N, C-alpha and C positions, 0 to 999 in steps of 0.2 A: 524534604525529598518526596514525601507522600503526596504533597500538593501538585508536584510536577507530574507524577504518575497519573493522578486523577485528571489533570489537564490533558495528558496524552490520550487517555481513554475517552474522554468527552470529545476531543478533537476527532478521533477516529470514528466515533459514533456519528458525529455531525457530518463528516465527509461521506461516510457510507450511506447515511440517510439521504443526503443530497443526490448521490448516485442512483439510489432507488427511486427518488422523485423523478429524475431525468428519464429513467428507464420506463417507469410505469405511468407517469402522468404526461410527460412530454413525448413519449413514444420514441425515445432515442435508444436504439439497440446498442449494447456495448460490444466493442471489438475484442478480440482475444487479449490484446494488450491492456485494455481497460479492466478486463476480468482479472488479469494477473496483478494489476495494481490494487484491485479490491481485495484479493487474497493477501497481498502484503499488508494492507491496512488492517484486515481482520487479524492476522498473526501479530502485528505490532500492538493492536489494541488489547487482544487477549493476553499477551505477555505482560503488558503494563497493568492490566487488571489483576493478574495473578501476583505480580510483584506488589501491587497495592494491598491486596488481601493478605499475602504472606508477611509483608512488612519485615523483611530479613534484617536482622540486627548485625549479622556478621558481614565482613567485607566480601567474602567469597560469594555469598548469595546475591549481593548487590551487583557484583561483577558479572555473574552468570546472567542475571536478568538484563543488565546493561548490554552485554555482548549480544544476546539474542535480539534485543530491540534494535541494536545497531545493524545487525545483519538484515533484519526484515526491512528497516527503513532504507538501507542502501540498495536492497533488491528492488524496492518500489521506485527509488530514484533512478536506477539504471533502466528500468522498464519505461519510466516516464521520459527519460532522455532519448531512448530509442523511438518512442512514439513521436516525440517532437522532431526528431531527425527525419522520420518518414513523412511527417506533415510538411516539413520545410523543403525536403529534397525528394519528391515522389519519383523523379526521373532516374534515381540512382539504381533502379532495377531494370535490367535489359529486357525482361519478358513483359514488363508492364504490370505484373501482379506480385505483391510481396508475399513472402512465406506466411506472414500473419493472416493475410486475406485468404490464402489457399486453405488455411486451417479452418 
């Protein structure tokens, strides 16, 4: 179980590092949806790190950490799906500007 948590932490670190590389080296500014996905990765990674450090022996502790990680992962997936939808169907907004762009 601990190896899976460590893999999740390292994956989140890698993905967030790549996002920072794209922002600061390639000069690609993140949109609000990208920032929301970064927050979801941060929360997922930090929760996995806490679960790794805590190493809960009881089932209730593992379920709480698992529930939180699932919520954060699903939140990131929903935001990513929304972003993919906006990229695929940009004409779905009548005014030509999405609420995310106005933000």
